[in-house]
C-alpha positions in Angstrom: 0.0 0.0 0.0 1.5 3.3 -1.0 1.0 6.4 1.1 -0.2 9.5 -0.7 2.2 12.4 -0.5 0.7 15.2 1.7 1.9 18.6 2.8 2.0 19.1 6.5 -1.4 20.4 7.5 -3.0 20.3 11.0 -6.5 18.7 10.9 -8.8 19.6 13.7 -11.1 16.7 13.0 -8.3 14.1 13.1 -6.6 15.7 16.1 -9.2 14.5 18.6 -7.4 11.7 20.5 -9.8 8.9 19.6 -10.1 9.9 16.0 -6.3 10.2 15.7 -6.0 6.6 17.2 -8.6 5.4 14.7 -6.7 6.8 11.8 -3.4 5.5 13.2 -5.0 2.0 13.5 -6.3 2.1 9.9 -3.3 3.6 8.2 -1.2 0.5 8.0 -4.0 -1.8 6.8 -6.5 -2.0 3.9 -9.4 -2.3 6.4 -10.3 -3.3 10.0 -13.4 -4.8 11.4 -15.4 -2.7 13.8 -15.1 -5.3 16.6 -11.3 -5.3 16.2 -11.1 -1.5 16.4 -13.4 -1.4 19.4 -11.3 -4.0 21.2 -7.9 -2.4 20.4 -9.1 1.1 21.3 -10.9 0.0 24.4 -14.1 1.9 23.8 -17.8 1.2 23.7 -19.7 0.6 20.5 -21.5 3.9 20.8 -18.3 5.9 21.3 -16.6 4.3 18.3 -19.7 4.7 16.1 -19.9 8.4 16.9 -16.3 9.1 16.0 -16.5 6.9 12.8 -19.6 8.8 11.7 -17.7 12.1 12.0 -14.8 10.7 10.0 -17.2 9.2 7.5 -19.1 12.5 7.1 -15.8 14.2 6.3 -15.1 11.6 3.7 -12.1 10.2 5.6 -13.4 6.6 6.1 -15.6 4.2 4.3 -17.8 2.0 6.4 -18.9 -1.2 4.8 -21.7 -3.4 6.3 -21.9 -7.0 5.1 -23.2 -10.4 6.2 -20.9 -13.4 6.4 -22.0 -16.9 7.4 -25.3 -15.3 8.7 -23.5 -12.8 10.9 -23.5 -9.1 10.4 -20.1 -7.4 10.1 -18.8 -3.9 9.7 -15.4 -3.0 8.3 -13.8 0.3 8.0 -11.1 1.7 5.8 -9.4 5.0 5.3 -10.3 6.7 2.0 -7.6 8.3 -0.1 -8.7 11.7 1.3 -8.6 10.3 4.8 -5.1 8.8 4.3 -3.9 12.1 2.9 -5.3 14.1 5.8 -3.9 11.7 8.3 -0.4 11.8 6.8 -0.5 15.6 6.5 -1.7 15.9 10.1 1.1 13.6 11.4 3.6 15.7 9.4 2.2 18.9 11.0 2.6 17.4 14.4 6.2 16.5 13.7 6.8 20.1 12.6 5.2 21.5 15.7 7.2 19.2 18.0 10.5 19.7 16.2 10.7 23.3 17.4 
């Protein structure tokens, strides 16, 4: 997976601690299941859903619902715009902390 090049740009939406952790969890993978994210982040379903909705509304994540073996699943992936915003935000944080 290639990372889009991004200029350093602070992103207020991504900067919220849980949304930053969501993006950091999704950045190295193509997608992650909701249950896996929830467990890794140690948050309730409702908390994760709220933050994913905000990221989705901004076009930063895609949320795919599907059924597998009769069970409902949800998986999440960063969009190209989301990956670009995340990489740019991390670059901005590096610039800020370098001074």
